[in-house]
C-alpha positions in Angstrom: 99.5 105.7 95.2 96.6 103.3 96.1 97.5 99.9 97.5 95.2 96.9 97.4 95.1 95.0 100.7 92.8 92.2 101.7 90.6 92.7 98.6 90.0 96.4 99.5 91.6 99.5 98.3 93.2 101.7 101.0 95.1 104.9 100.6 98.8 104.9 100.8 101.2 107.8 100.9 103.7 108.8 98.2 106.6 109.4 100.6 107.5 105.9 101.7 109.8 104.3 104.1 112.4 104.8 106.7 115.1 102.4 105.3 116.6 102.4 101.9 119.1 99.8 100.7 120.9 99.9 97.3 122.2 96.5 96.1 123.6 96.4 92.5 123.8 93.0 90.9 126.7 91.5 88.9 124.6 90.3 85.9 125.1 91.4 82.3 122.2 93.9 82.8 122.6 95.5 86.2 119.6 96.2 88.4 119.2 98.6 91.3 117.0 97.3 94.1 115.5 99.8 96.4 113.8 98.5 99.6 111.5 100.7 101.6 110.2 99.5 104.9 107.4 101.1 106.9 105.7 100.1 110.2 102.0 100.8 109.7 99.4 100.8 112.5 95.9 102.0 112.1 92.2 101.5 111.7 89.9 101.3 108.6 86.1 101.6 108.3 84.0 101.3 105.2 80.3 102.2 106.0 77.0 102.6 104.2 73.5 103.7 105.1 70.2 105.0 103.7 67.9 107.7 105.0 65.1 109.7 103.3 65.9 108.1 99.9 69.5 109.1 100.1 72.4 106.6 100.1 75.4 107.5 102.2 78.9 106.0 101.9 81.6 106.8 104.5 85.3 105.7 104.5 87.6 106.4 107.4 91.3 105.4 107.3 94.0 106.1 109.9 97.6 105.0 109.2 100.5 105.8 111.5 102.9 106.1 108.5 100.6 108.2 106.2 98.1 110.0 108.3 94.3 110.1 108.4 91.7 110.3 105.6 87.9 110.6 105.7 85.5 110.7 102.8 81.7 110.8 102.4 79.4 110.6 99.3 75.7 111.1 99.3 73.5 109.9 96.4 69.8 110.7 95.9 67.2 108.2 94.7 68.1 106.7 91.4 71.1 109.0 90.9 74.1 107.9 89.0 76.5 110.4 90.6 76.9 111.7 94.1 74.8 114.7 95.0 77.3 115.7 97.8 80.9 114.7 98.4 83.5 115.5 101.0 86.9 114.5 102.2 89.2 115.6 105.0 92.5 114.7 106.6 91.8 115.3 110.3 94.4 115.1 113.0 92.5 112.3 114.7 89.7 110.0 113.7 89.7 107.2 116.3 90.1 107.0 120.1 90.6 103.8 121.9 87.0 102.7 121.3 85.5 105.8 119.5 85.0 107.2 116.1 84.8 111.0 115.6 85.2 112.7 112.2 84.0 116.0 110.7 83.9 116.2 106.9 83.0 119.3 104.9 80.5 118.6 102.2 80.4 120.1 98.7 77.5 120.1 96.2 78.7 117.9 93.4 76.8 119.5 90.5 77.4 123.2 91.3 80.2 123.1 93.7 80.3 125.2 96.8 80.0 124.4 100.5 76.9 122.4 101.6 77.5 122.0 105.3 79.3 119.1 106.9 79.0 115.5 107.8 79.7 114.5 111.4 80.5 110.8 111.9 80.5 109.4 115.4 80.3 106.0 117.0 82.1 103.3 118.9 84.4 100.4 118.1 85.1 97.1 119.8 87.2 94.1 118.9 85.0 91.5 117.2 87.7 88.8 116.9 91.3 88.1 118.0 94.0 89.5 115.8 94.9 87.2 112.9 98.3 86.9 111.1 98.7 88.6 107.8 101.2 87.7 105.2 100.6 88.9 101.6 102.8 89.6 98.6 101.6 91.5 95.6 102.8 93.8 92.8 101.6 97.3 92.4 103.0 100.3 90.4 106.3 98.5 89.8 106.8 97.6 93.4 106.9 94.1 94.9 105.0 94.7 98.2 105.3 92.2 101.1 103.1 92.8 104.1 103.4 90.9 107.4 101.7 91.6 110.8 98.2 91.3 112.2 94.7 92.4 111.4 91.8 92.5 113.9 88.2 92.6 112.8 86.1 95.3 114.6 82.4 95.7 115.4 81.4 99.3 114.7 78.3 101.2 115.8 78.5 104.4 113.7 76.1 107.1 112.5 76.5 110.2 110.3 74.7 113.4 110.9 74.4 115.3 107.6 72.0 117.6 105.8 69.9 117.8 109.0 69.4 114.0 109.3 71.0 111.3 111.4 71.9 108.2 109.2 72.7 104.9 110.9 75.6 103.3 109.1 76.5 99.6 108.6 80.3 99.1 108.6 80.8 95.8 106.9 84.6 96.2 106.6 86.0 97.4 109.9 89.5 96.4 111.2 92.7 97.5 113.0 96.0 96.6 111.5 99.7 96.4 112.7 101.9 95.7 109.8 105.4 95.9 108.5 105.3 96.7 104.8 108.3 96.1 102.6 108.3 97.7 99.1 110.9 96.6 96.7 111.4 98.4 93.4 113.8 96.9 90.8 114.7 99.1 87.9 117.0 97.9 85.0 120.0 100.3 84.5 122.2 100.6 81.4 125.1 98.2 81.4 128.5 100.0 81.5 131.7 98.4 80.3 
């Protein structure tokens, strides 16, 4: 499932939650409410760069509840589709102030391995944490998010296909959130 937060799409796991509550209502049509609550802490970076006529996009996402995800796409000049892509779910992406990811690359048109992308860099707080409170609907769930988000300054580069590519990470932040997902499904009324 993909969840939209703060105007960006971030990956979210399918196995949700640590707390489930069932509360039937007493209306003519009964409803079963399921509430799933997760504590989610992590870091997200969305970075882009250009080198030798190639455009590089890197996304790194770490979430204490759902794990780590790293992806890269490399496009050539004027191309409509990526020439190389890669993704990985490494055990670790971020240290206290560091970025370190290794992502295997595949040739998009013909498949097969094409080496790897190594993403390295540093992170530092760019602002104080700000409060987050957001409510939205996604996939039949009412999702309420509360906690904090802290903008980061990232100095990151990717080494791939024999070239170092400096990256600009316009969307970089840490988060510490409680996410409450409520699903309400109508059930058949029994007499």
